[in-house]
Biopython code that builds the backbone (N, CA, C, O; Angstrom):
import numpy as np
from Bio.PDB.StructureBuilder import StructureBuilder

atoms = [
    (1, "MET", "N", (-33.434, -17.922, -49.130)),
    (1, "MET", "CA", (-32.479, -17.480, -48.130)),
    (1, "MET", "C", (-31.772, -16.202, -48.638)),
    (1, "MET", "O", (-31.306, -16.160, -49.777)),
    (2, "MET", "N", (-31.700, -15.192, -47.804)),
    (2, "MET", "CA", (-31.027, -13.941, -48.216)),
    (2, "MET", "C", (-29.542, -14.096, -48.106)),
    (2, "MET", "O", (-29.026, -14.573, -47.095)),
    (3, "LYS", "N", (-28.849, -13.691, -49.154)),
    (3, "LYS", "CA", (-27.428, -13.749, -49.166)),
    (3, "LYS", "C", (-26.897, -12.422, -48.636)),
    (3, "LYS", "O", (-27.349, -11.352, -49.042)),
    (4, "ARG", "N", (-25.930, -12.507, -47.723)),
    (4, "ARG", "CA", (-25.312, -11.312, -47.108)),
    (4, "ARG", "C", (-24.017, -11.025, -47.900)),
    (4, "ARG", "O", (-23.158, -11.873, -48.141)),
    (5, "ASN", "N", (-23.979, -9.723, -48.276)),
    (5, "ASN", "CA", (-22.799, -9.292, -49.062)),
    (5, "ASN", "C", (-22.099, -8.239, -48.246)),
    (5, "ASN", "O", (-22.665, -7.176, -47.991)),
    (6, "PHE", "N", (-20.816, -8.523, -47.810)),
    (6, "PHE", "CA", (-20.042, -7.565, -47.051)),
    (6, "PHE", "C", (-19.156, -6.774, -47.995)),
    (6, "PHE", "O", (-18.040, -7.207, -48.282)),
    (7, "SER", "N", (-19.581, -5.707, -48.455)),
    (7, "SER", "CA", (-18.819, -4.930, -49.433)),
    (7, "SER", "C", (-17.700, -4.095, -48.674)),
    (7, "SER", "O", (-17.625, -4.093, -47.445)),
    (8, "LEU", "N", (-16.911, -3.448, -49.428)),
    (8, "LEU", "CA", (-15.846, -2.642, -48.862)),
    (8, "LEU", "C", (-16.367, -1.496, -48.105)),
    (8, "LEU", "O", (-15.629, -0.911, -47.313)),
    (9, "HIS", "N", (-17.591, -1.130, -48.290)),
    (9, "HIS", "CA", (-18.239, 0.013, -47.605)),
    (9, "HIS", "C", (-19.150, -0.456, -46.458)),
    (9, "HIS", "O", (-19.912, 0.323, -45.887)),
    (10, "SER", "N", (-19.045, -1.727, -46.150)),
    (10, "SER", "CA", (-19.899, -2.303, -45.107)),
    (10, "SER", "C", (-19.476, -1.738, -43.730)),
    (10, "SER", "O", (-18.289, -1.572, -43.453)),
    (11, "PRO", "N", (-20.473, -1.450, -42.885)),
    (11, "PRO", "CA", (-20.165, -1.028, -41.511)),
    (11, "PRO", "C", (-19.477, -2.058, -40.673)),
    (11, "PRO", "O", (-18.880, -1.757, -39.640)),
    (12, "LEU", "N", (-19.573, -3.306, -41.145)),
    (12, "LEU", "CA", (-18.926, -4.426, -40.398)),
    (12, "LEU", "C", (-17.473, -4.648, -40.778)),
    (12, "LEU", "O", (-16.791, -5.477, -40.175)),
    (13, "LYS", "N", (-16.988, -3.900, -41.793)),
    (13, "LYS", "CA", (-15.650, -4.127, -42.311)),
    (13, "LYS", "C", (-14.585, -4.105, -41.201)),
    (13, "LYS", "O", (-13.771, -5.026, -41.131)),
    (14, "PRO", "N", (-14.568, -3.048, -40.307)),
    (14, "PRO", "CA", (-13.531, -3.014, -39.240)),
    (14, "PRO", "C", (-13.583, -4.299, -38.371)),
    (14, "PRO", "O", (-12.537, -4.844, -38.015)),
    (15, "LEU", "N", (-14.796, -4.778, -38.035)),
    (15, "LEU", "CA", (-14.904, -5.935, -37.213)),
    (15, "LEU", "C", (-14.425, -7.135, -37.924)),
    (15, "LEU", "O", (-13.747, -7.958, -37.309)),
    (16, "ILE", "N", (-14.727, -7.308, -39.196)),
    (16, "ILE", "CA", (-14.269, -8.449, -39.980)),
    (16, "ILE", "C", (-12.782, -8.469, -40.111)),
    (16, "ILE", "O", (-12.177, -9.535, -39.999)),
    (17, "ILE", "N", (-12.143, -7.312, -40.351)),
    (17, "ILE", "CA", (-10.710, -7.234, -40.421)),
    (17, "ILE", "C", (-10.060, -7.561, -39.093)),
    (17, "ILE", "O", (-9.011, -8.205, -39.066)),
    (18, "LEU", "N", (-10.649, -7.140, -38.005)),
    (18, "LEU", "CA", (-10.125, -7.415, -36.680)),
    (18, "LEU", "C", (-10.088, -8.945, -36.398)),
    (18, "LEU", "O", (-9.120, -9.504, -35.883)),
    (19, "LEU", "N", (-11.217, -9.558, -36.780)),
    (19, "LEU", "CA", (-11.354, -10.951, -36.520)),
    (19, "LEU", "C", (-10.408, -11.825, -37.410)),
    (19, "LEU", "O", (-9.980, -12.895, -36.978)),
    (20, "VAL", "N", (-10.095, -11.373, -38.622)),
    (20, "VAL", "CA", (-9.263, -12.125, -39.548)),
    (20, "VAL", "C", (-7.796, -11.921, -39.238)),
    (20, "VAL", "O", (-7.021, -12.878, -39.253)),
    (21, "PHE", "N", (-7.401, -10.681, -38.956)),
    (21, "PHE", "CA", (-5.965, -10.381, -38.870)),
    (21, "PHE", "C", (-5.412, -10.219, -37.456)),
    (21, "PHE", "O", (-4.261, -9.809, -37.309)),
    (22, "ARG", "N", (-6.169, -10.519, -36.427)),
    (22, "ARG", "CA", (-5.718, -10.321, -35.109)),
    (22, "ARG", "C", (-4.991, -11.583, -34.595)),
    (22, "ARG", "O", (-5.448, -12.711, -34.781)),
    (23, "PHE", "N", (-3.838, -11.339, -33.941)),
    (23, "PHE", "CA", (-3.097, -12.412, -33.282)),
    (23, "PHE", "C", (-3.784, -12.807, -31.994)),
    (23, "PHE", "O", (-4.391, -11.972, -31.324)),
    (24, "MET", "N", (-3.690, -14.082, -31.645)),
    (24, "MET", "CA", (-4.170, -14.492, -30.303)),
    (24, "MET", "C", (-2.980, -14.362, -29.380)),
    (24, "MET", "O", (-1.936, -14.980, -29.586)),
    (25, "LYS", "N", (-3.162, -13.536, -28.348)),
    (25, "LYS", "CA", (-2.083, -13.314, -27.352)),
    (25, "LYS", "C", (-2.156, -14.385, -26.268)),
    (25, "LYS", "O", (-3.203, -14.607, -25.660)),
    (26, "ILE", "N", (-0.983, -15.063, -26.033)),
    (26, "ILE", "CA", (-0.950, -16.183, -25.148)),
    (26, "ILE", "C", (0.156, -15.971, -24.029)),
    (26, "ILE", "O", (1.294, -15.583, -24.295)),
    (27, "LEU", "N", (-0.285, -16.259, -22.780)),
    (27, "LEU", "CA", (0.705, -16.261, -21.698)),
    (27, "LEU", "C", (0.811, -17.700, -21.160)),
    (27, "LEU", "O", (-0.186, -18.366, -20.882)),
    (28, "ILE", "N", (2.083, -18.145, -21.026)),
    (28, "ILE", "CA", (2.337, -19.525, -20.617)),
    (28, "ILE", "C", (2.953, -19.484, -19.179)),
    (28, "ILE", "O", (3.950, -18.816, -18.906)),
    (29, "ILE", "N", (2.284, -20.241, -18.308)),
    (29, "ILE", "CA", (2.793, -20.340, -16.910)),
    (29, "ILE", "C", (2.973, -21.823, -16.664)),
    (29, "ILE", "O", (2.007, -22.582, -16.588)),
    (30, "GLU", "N", (4.243, -22.225, -16.540)),
    (30, "GLU", "CA", (4.642, -23.657, -16.357)),
    (30, "GLU", "C", (5.960, -23.686, -15.597)),
    (30, "GLU", "O", (6.897, -22.963, -15.934)),
    (31, "ASN", "N", (6.027, -24.523, -14.574)),
    (31, "ASN", "CA", (7.244, -24.579, -13.793)),
    (31, "ASN", "C", (8.339, -25.451, -14.400)),
    (31, "ASN", "O", (9.515, -25.249, -14.093)),
    (32, "GLU", "N", (7.994, -26.394, -15.234)),
    (32, "GLU", "CA", (8.951, -27.235, -15.928)),
    (32, "GLU", "C", (9.538, -26.485, -17.093)),
    (32, "GLU", "O", (8.812, -26.141, -18.025)),
    (33, "THR", "N", (10.832, -26.219, -17.074)),
    (33, "THR", "CA", (11.465, -25.353, -18.133)),
    (33, "THR", "C", (11.327, -26.004, -19.482)),
    (33, "THR", "O", (10.956, -25.338, -20.449)),
    (34, "LEU", "N", (11.623, -27.332, -19.585)),
    (34, "LEU", "CA", (11.557, -28.019, -20.902)),
    (34, "LEU", "C", (10.155, -27.950, -21.478)),
    (34, "LEU", "O", (10.007, -27.751, -22.684)),
    (35, "VAL", "N", (9.161, -28.102, -20.696)),
    (35, "VAL", "CA", (7.788, -28.042, -21.194)),
    (35, "VAL", "C", (7.479, -26.602, -21.634)),
    (35, "VAL", "O", (6.958, -26.389, -22.729)),
    (36, "ARG", "N", (7.787, -25.648, -20.813)),
    (36, "ARG", "CA", (7.527, -24.236, -21.104)),
    (36, "ARG", "C", (8.215, -23.806, -22.386)),
    (36, "ARG", "O", (7.579, -23.177, -23.233)),
    (37, "VAL", "N", (9.464, -24.116, -22.556)),
    (37, "VAL", "CA", (10.210, -23.764, -23.760)),
    (37, "VAL", "C", (9.630, -24.515, -24.986)),
    (37, "VAL", "O", (9.490, -23.948, -26.069)),
    (38, "GLY", "N", (9.311, -25.754, -24.786)),
    (38, "GLY", "CA", (8.768, -26.508, -25.906)),
    (38, "GLY", "C", (7.393, -25.949, -26.422)),
    (38, "GLY", "O", (7.177, -25.793, -27.624)),
    (39, "VAL", "N", (6.508, -25.665, -25.475)),
    (39, "VAL", "CA", (5.199, -25.070, -25.860)),
    (39, "VAL", "C", (5.401, -23.722, -26.507)),
    (39, "VAL", "O", (4.722, -23.412, -27.487)),
    (40, "CYS", "N", (6.336, -22.882, -25.985)),
    (40, "CYS", "CA", (6.627, -21.604, -26.644)),
    (40, "CYS", "C", (7.100, -21.829, -28.046)),
    (40, "CYS", "O", (6.655, -21.126, -28.953)),
    (41, "ALA", "N", (7.969, -22.760, -28.268)),
    (41, "ALA", "CA", (8.569, -22.979, -29.593)),
    (41, "ALA", "C", (7.454, -23.431, -30.566)),
    (41, "ALA", "O", (7.380, -22.960, -31.700)),
    (42, "ILE", "N", (6.589, -24.354, -30.095)),
    (42, "ILE", "CA", (5.478, -24.855, -30.964)),
    (42, "ILE", "C", (4.567, -23.747, -31.391)),
    (42, "ILE", "O", (4.233, -23.607, -32.568)),
    (43, "LEU", "N", (4.129, -22.885, -30.331)),
    (43, "LEU", "CA", (3.213, -21.858, -30.603)),
    (43, "LEU", "C", (3.811, -20.719, -31.417)),
    (43, "LEU", "O", (3.106, -20.097, -32.211)),
    (44, "ASN", "N", (5.124, -20.430, -31.233)),
    (44, "ASN", "CA", (5.798, -19.362, -31.974)),
    (44, "ASN", "C", (5.877, -19.725, -33.477)),
    (44, "ASN", "O", (5.987, -18.844, -34.329)),
    (45, "ALA", "N", (5.819, -21.038, -33.783)),
    (45, "ALA", "CA", (5.880, -21.413, -35.189)),
    (45, "ALA", "C", (4.590, -21.133, -35.909)),
    (45, "ALA", "O", (4.555, -21.129, -37.139)),
    (46, "GLU", "N", (3.546, -20.901, -35.182)),
    (46, "GLU", "CA", (2.238, -20.573, -35.789)),
    (46, "GLU", "C", (2.123, -19.092, -35.984)),
    (46, "GLU", "O", (2.453, -18.332, -35.073)),
    (47, "LYS", "N", (1.669, -18.647, -37.129)),
    (47, "LYS", "CA", (1.579, -17.201, -37.412)),
    (47, "LYS", "C", (0.479, -16.518, -36.712)),
    (47, "LYS", "O", (0.523, -15.294, -36.591)),
    (48, "ASP", "N", (-0.535, -17.221, -36.226)),
    (48, "ASP", "CA", (-1.696, -16.610, -35.619)),
    (48, "ASP", "C", (-1.581, -16.411, -34.073)),
    (48, "ASP", "O", (-2.458, -15.810, -33.452)),
    (49, "PHE", "N", (-0.494, -16.924, -33.483)),
    (49, "PHE", "CA", (-0.290, -16.811, -32.074)),
    (49, "PHE", "C", (0.867, -15.888, -31.785)),
    (49, "PHE", "O", (1.854, -15.818, -32.516)),
    (50, "GLU", "N", (0.697, -15.180, -30.676)),
    (50, "GLU", "CA", (1.785, -14.289, -30.163)),
    (50, "GLU", "C", (1.988, -14.625, -28.700)),
    (50, "GLU", "O", (1.079, -14.429, -27.894)),
    (51, "ILE", "N", (3.138, -15.118, -28.343)),
    (51, "ILE", "CA", (3.496, -15.350, -26.923)),
    (51, "ILE", "C", (3.849, -14.015, -26.280)),
    (51, "ILE", "O", (4.854, -13.385, -26.609)),
    (52, "VAL", "N", (3.011, -13.619, -25.379)),
    (52, "VAL", "CA", (3.233, -12.238, -24.719)),
    (52, "VAL", "C", (4.023, -12.426, -23.432)),
    (52, "VAL", "O", (4.420, -11.432, -22.825)),
    (53, "GLY", "N", (4.269, -13.653, -22.989)),
    (53, "GLY", "CA", (5.045, -13.819, -21.786)),
    (53, "GLY", "C", (5.067, -15.292, -21.407)),
    (53, "GLY", "O", (4.273, -16.100, -21.890)),
    (54, "ASP", "N", (6.025, -15.616, -20.507)),
    (54, "ASP", "CA", (6.070, -16.932, -19.885)),
    (54, "ASP", "C", (6.597, -16.757, -18.516)),
    (54, "ASP", "O", (7.361, -15.835, -18.228)),
    (55, "ALA", "N", (6.162, -17.697, -17.624)),
    (55, "ALA", "CA", (6.587, -17.544, -16.247)),
    (55, "ALA", "C", (6.649, -19.024, -15.580)),
    (55, "ALA", "O", (6.031, -19.973, -16.063)),
    (56, "ARG", "N", (7.416, -19.113, -14.485)),
    (56, "ARG", "CA", (7.577, -20.354, -13.823)),
    (56, "ARG", "C", (6.588, -20.553, -12.717)),
    (56, "ARG", "O", (6.310, -21.695, -12.352)),
    (57, "THR", "N", (6.010, -19.436, -12.131)),
    (57, "THR", "CA", (5.061, -19.553, -11.076)),
    (57, "THR", "C", (3.872, -18.645, -11.383)),
    (57, "THR", "O", (3.953, -17.778, -12.253)),
    (58, "SER", "N", (2.770, -18.849, -10.664)),
    (58, "SER", "CA", (1.612, -17.994, -10.856)),
    (58, "SER", "C", (1.902, -16.604, -10.415)),
    (58, "SER", "O", (1.414, -15.676, -11.061)),
    (59, "ALA", "N", (2.653, -16.369, -9.374)),
    (59, "ALA", "CA", (3.031, -15.117, -8.865)),
    (59, "ALA", "C", (3.886, -14.336, -9.946)),
    (59, "ALA", "O", (3.717, -13.139, -10.182)),
    (60, "GLU", "N", (4.787, -15.108, -10.553)),
    (60, "GLU", "CA", (5.641, -14.477, -11.608)),
    (60, "GLU", "C", (4.784, -14.124, -12.864)),
    (60, "GLU", "O", (5.108, -13.172, -13.574)),
    (61, "GLY", "N", (3.740, -14.858, -13.123)),
    (61, "GLY", "CA", (2.897, -14.629, -14.282)),
    (61, "GLY", "C", (1.878, -13.556, -14.097)),
    (61, "GLY", "O", (1.259, -13.122, -15.068)),
    (62, "PHE", "N", (1.675, -13.100, -12.854)),
    (62, "PHE", "CA", (0.686, -12.058, -12.592)),
    (62, "PHE", "C", (0.936, -10.747, -13.267)),
    (62, "PHE", "O", (0.010, -10.137, -13.802)),
    (63, "ARG", "N", (2.189, -10.290, -13.254)),
    (63, "ARG", "CA", (2.523, -9.018, -13.887)),
    (63, "ARG", "C", (2.336, -9.028, -15.405)),
    (63, "ARG", "O", (1.702, -8.114, -15.931)),
    (64, "PRO", "N", (2.865, -10.032, -16.142)),
    (64, "PRO", "CA", (2.615, -10.041, -17.572)),
    (64, "PRO", "C", (1.079, -10.185, -17.901)),
    (64, "PRO", "O", (0.597, -9.709, -18.929)),
    (65, "PHE", "N", (0.380, -10.838, -17.009)),
    (65, "PHE", "CA", (-1.071, -10.953, -17.243)),
    (65, "PHE", "C", (-1.725, -9.512, -17.145)),
    (65, "PHE", "O", (-2.532, -9.146, -18.000)),
    (66, "GLN", "N", (-1.385, -8.764, -16.160)),
    (66, "GLN", "CA", (-1.911, -7.418, -16.040)),
    (66, "GLN", "C", (-1.435, -6.495, -17.142)),
    (66, "GLN", "O", (-2.235, -5.694, -17.626)),
    (67, "GLU", "N", (-0.223, -6.553, -17.558)),
    (67, "GLU", "CA", (0.333, -5.631, -18.508)),
    (67, "GLU", "C", (-0.107, -5.939, -19.925)),
    (67, "GLU", "O", (-0.486, -5.040, -20.675)),
    (68, "LYS", "N", (-0.056, -7.216, -20.293)),
    (68, "LYS", "CA", (-0.291, -7.638, -21.705)),
    (68, "LYS", "C", (-1.730, -8.006, -22.025)),
    (68, "LYS", "O", (-2.132, -7.979, -23.188)),
    (69, "ARG", "N", (-2.522, -8.355, -20.989)),
    (69, "ARG", "CA", (-3.915, -8.750, -21.156)),
    (69, "ARG", "C", (-4.062, -9.847, -22.244)),
    (69, "ARG", "O", (-4.681, -9.613, -23.282)),
    (70, "PRO", "N", (-3.494, -11.027, -21.998)),
    (70, "PRO", "CA", (-3.569, -12.038, -22.994)),
    (70, "PRO", "C", (-5.004, -12.631, -23.188)),
    (70, "PRO", "O", (-5.864, -12.562, -22.311)),
    (71, "ASP", "N", (-5.189, -13.211, -24.389)),
    (71, "ASP", "CA", (-6.500, -13.750, -24.673)),
    (71, "ASP", "C", (-6.607, -15.168, -24.043)),
    (71, "ASP", "O", (-7.702, -15.623, -23.713)),
    (72, "VAL", "N", (-5.444, -15.854, -23.885)),
    (72, "VAL", "CA", (-5.390, -17.190, -23.362)),
    (72, "VAL", "C", (-4.258, -17.287, -22.405)),
    (72, "VAL", "O", (-3.184, -16.732, -22.636)),
    (73, "VAL", "N", (-4.489, -18.003, -21.308)),
    (73, "VAL", "CA", (-3.396, -18.335, -20.368)),
    (73, "VAL", "C", (-3.294, -19.860, -20.276)),
    (73, "VAL", "O", (-4.212, -20.546, -19.826)),
    (74, "LEU", "N", (-2.143, -20.354, -20.721)),
    (74, "LEU", "CA", (-1.848, -21.765, -20.543)),
    (74, "LEU", "C", (-1.141, -22.013, -19.239)),
    (74, "LEU", "O", (0.028, -21.645, -19.120)),
    (75, "MET", "N", (-1.753, -22.593, -18.284)),
    (75, "MET", "CA", (-1.204, -22.678, -16.909)),
    (75, "MET", "C", (-1.203, -24.113, -16.451)),
    (75, "MET", "O", (-2.181, -24.840, -16.626)),
    (76, "SER", "N", (-0.085, -24.516, -15.855)),
    (76, "SER", "CA", (-0.004, -25.844, -15.305)),
    (76, "SER", "C", (-0.926, -25.968, -14.091)),
    (76, "SER", "O", (-1.102, -25.004, -13.347)),
    (77, "LEU", "N", (-1.485, -27.089, -13.898)),
    (77, "LEU", "CA", (-2.331, -27.321, -12.782)),
    (77, "LEU", "C", (-1.598, -27.549, -11.447)),
    (77, "LEU", "O", (-2.157, -27.390, -10.361)),
    (78, "ARG", "N", (-0.328, -27.925, -11.585)),
    (78, "ARG", "CA", (0.507, -28.215, -10.344)),
    (78, "ARG", "C", (1.707, -27.341, -10.332)),
    (78, "ARG", "O", (2.806, -27.748, -10.711)),
    (79, "LEU", "N", (1.487, -26.099, -9.880)),
    (79, "LEU", "CA", (2.587, -25.105, -9.755)),
    (79, "LEU", "C", (3.006, -25.155, -8.251)),
    (79, "LEU", "O", (2.173, -25.386, -7.375)),
    (80, "PRO", "N", (4.294, -24.935, -7.987)),
    (80, "PRO", "CA", (4.765, -24.946, -6.592)),
    (80, "PRO", "C", (4.092, -23.907, -5.674)),
    (80, "PRO", "O", (3.969, -24.131, -4.470)),
    (81, "ASP", "N", (3.678, -22.820, -6.222)),
    (81, "ASP", "CA", (3.132, -21.745, -5.344)),
    (81, "ASP", "C", (1.614, -21.731, -5.318)),
    (81, "ASP", "O", (1.021, -20.777, -4.815)),
    (82, "THR", "N", (0.968, -22.765, -5.848)),
    (82, "THR", "CA", (-0.540, -22.739, -5.770)),
    (82, "THR", "C", (-1.085, -23.690, -4.714)),
    (82, "THR", "O", (-2.299, -23.781, -4.533)),
]
sb = StructureBuilder()
sb.init_structure("model")
sb.init_model(0)
sb.init_chain("A")
sb.init_seg("    ")
for serial, (resi, resn, name, xyz) in enumerate(atoms, 1):
    if name == "N":
        sb.init_residue(resn, " ", resi, " ")
    sb.init_atom(name, np.array(xyz, "f"), 0.0, 1.0, " ", f" {name:<3s}", serial, name[0])
structure = sb.get_structure()
C-alpha cells in the first residue's frame, strides 16, 4: 500500500487547513425560548461551532439564512408559521 505524505509544500495544504480549522456555522430556528437558548448555550460551549443566528419563526430565520449562509440549520418541526 502506498503511503501518502502531505508535506508543507503539498498542493492539498490549503484544503487540509480549511477542513481542520473551519468552524461549523449553525442557525437555530425554534419557537420555544427555553429550548432555543439552551441549544445555543450547549453549542456555544463547543469550540468547533459558531452560532450565526437564532430565530423564533421560519420567516424570522430567512434573513440570517441568506446573509450568513450557515452550514447547518437546526429547525423545529412544529413552528407556528409553517
